[in-house]
Every structure is written in structure tokens, then in C-alpha cells.
N, C-alpha and C positions, 0 to 999 in steps of 0.2 A: 386521426391517429398521429401521435407525436413522433418526430424523427428520432432515429438512433443517436444522431449527433446531439440533439437536445437532451436526451436522457443522460448522456455522458456529461454534458455541460451542467445539467442540474445537480448531478452527483458531485461534480467538481466544485460547484458553488457552495454546496452544503459543507464540504470539507474545508474550503477556504474560509468560510465564515465561523468555523468552530474555535471558540476561545480555548477549549481544552487542548486542541491540537497545537495552537499557537504557543500556549504555555509549555507543553511538553517539548516542542521543538526548540524553543529558546533555552530551556533548561539543559537539554542534551546535545544540541547542535550549535548553539550560540546565535541562532536567528530563526525566523519563521520558515514555514514550508512553502516551496515552489510547487504549485499545483499546475500541471500542464496537460491539456487535452490534445491528443493527436501527435503527429510527428514533430520533434524538435527541428527547427529550421536549419540550424548549423550542423548538427551531428548528434550522435547518441549522447545523452546527458552524462555529466561526470562530476568531479569534485567541486567545480565552480558552482554547480546548481544545488549542491547539498544544503539541506535535505530536500528531497523532491518526491512528488507523487506523479507518476507518468501514467495517464489513462489512455488506452487504445482499444479499439474494437477488435475482437477476435474474428477469425474466419466466419463468414456468414454460413448459416446452416442451409444446405441446399435441399433438404427434404421438404416436399410440398406441404405435408401436414404439420411441419414444424416451423412454418413461417412466423409464428407468433413468438418464437424464442430468439433472444438476442444476448450474446455473451460479450463481456467487457473484461479486459485485463487491467489490473491495477498493480503497478510496480512501485514499491517504496524503497528509497535508498538514502543513505546518509553517511557522513563522516562523523562518527561519534566523538565528542570532545569531553575531556575530563574537567575537573574543577579549575585547573590552571590553563585550560585551552589546549592541552596535549591530546593527541589522537589516542583513543582507547581501542586497542586491538585485542587484548586479553586481560583477564582478571585472575591473578594468582591468589588463590584462596589459601593454599598451604604449599610452601616451597618444598621441593624434594631435597632431602639430605641423605647422609649416609645411614641415618637411623629411622627415616620416615618416608612414606610415600608422599608424592606431591599431587596437588589438584589445581589444574588451570582450566578456567572456563572462557569461552569465547564471549568476552564482555560486550563488544560492539554489536554483535548479531542480535543478542537478546534485546537490546534497546530498540533496534530497528524493527524487530518482530513485534514488540509491544506497541510501537507507533502504528505498524500495520493493523494490529488488532483494534486500536482506537479508531483508525480510519474506517475499518470494516463496520464497526458499530454505527458510525455516522452515515455511511453509505446505505446500510440496511434500513435505516429509518429516514432516509432523505426525501421520500416522496418525489422521486426523480421523474415520474411520469409513466412508470411501468412497475409491475409487481416483481419484487425480488423472489425468484423461484428457488435459487440455490446459490450458496457461497462455498467456494473451495479454496483452501489455503495451500500454498506450497512452502514447505520448510526448506531452508537453505543454510546449512551449517558450515559451508566452506567460505572462508573469508576471501573477499575480492578486493584486497587492499588497493586503494585506501577506502573504498566504499563498501558498506555492508548492504545487502539486498534482501528484500522479502516481497513475496508476490501473493496476490489473491485474485480469484476470478469470480465474477458475478454473472449469473444467468438470470436475465429478466424475461418475464412473460408479458406479452401485450395482447390481452383479450380483446375481442370485438366490442364488448360492453364492459361496464364497470363491475358487473356481477358475474361475468362468465368465468373468470379465473379464481373466484373465491369459493371456498368450500364451506 
């Protein structure tokens, strides 16, 4: 049976090797993605690591019959940059005036959520050493200046044999 650490390492390697992720990150953040498995040694990652993917194991399932399930948290964060290198915090679609309603969208969060979704597709198809049983996204529309965050969770199943978990 493959170790849980190796499953996370395999998923991380698939993300790190993705040309699509590199291209997206360079376009929206000005550099490639920092993929990190396990605890950051110095502290919680921040603006200096942007953009980053932080992969950690979730609490182990203690139910005896559920020993073949393993959950991993994927945290995606970045400081979104505009065409001139400026920080993108909001996108004013229509300014409010005395005669018109205004519309402002959280511009940075949408970019980070799109990156999260690209990473999710890579992880789903990564052949990390266990079967992806379920993926759950967390939406986060509150800005955490200067970083925007998006999270997803992957539940892997580790059957005793290659055919046990397949239907």
C-alpha cells in the first residue's frame, strides 16, 4: 500500500509539472506556482510565496471500517496582479453615479478560484496512487488582503486491490 505522504507528493508533482498552471500563474501573478507539501518551515505562507498551493493531510479518519479513506486539503492563494503589475482587488464594472447603480466585482478572488479549479482538474487525473473518491470546494468571497484564498478537499480511497474500489 502506498503511503499517504506519497499520495500527496504525487499529486503535488502532477500540479508542479503542469504547463497550463505555469502559464496561468505567470499571466495573473507574474511568476510560477509554489507547490508545497506539508508544513511551511518558517511560518504560515504569505505574500512572498504568492502564488502558492499548500497541500496538507486532514485529520485521519478513526472509524475502523473507514481506514481506506484519506483526505487532503489543498489551499490555493495568490496576490493577483494586473497588466501593469498593480494589485487587483476589485473590478469596477459600472461606477455608481447620481443617475445609475454601480457594479463592483471581487476581481482577485475569481482569478484564484479559477486557478483552484485548474489545479483540481490536474489532481483529479493525477494517478497519485489512490482513487479520488470525492472532491469538495470551499468558496471564499471575503478578501484577505493582500492574498486571495480558495480551498478544496480531496477524499482518496485506498482499496486492498486494484479492482476493489472500482464499480
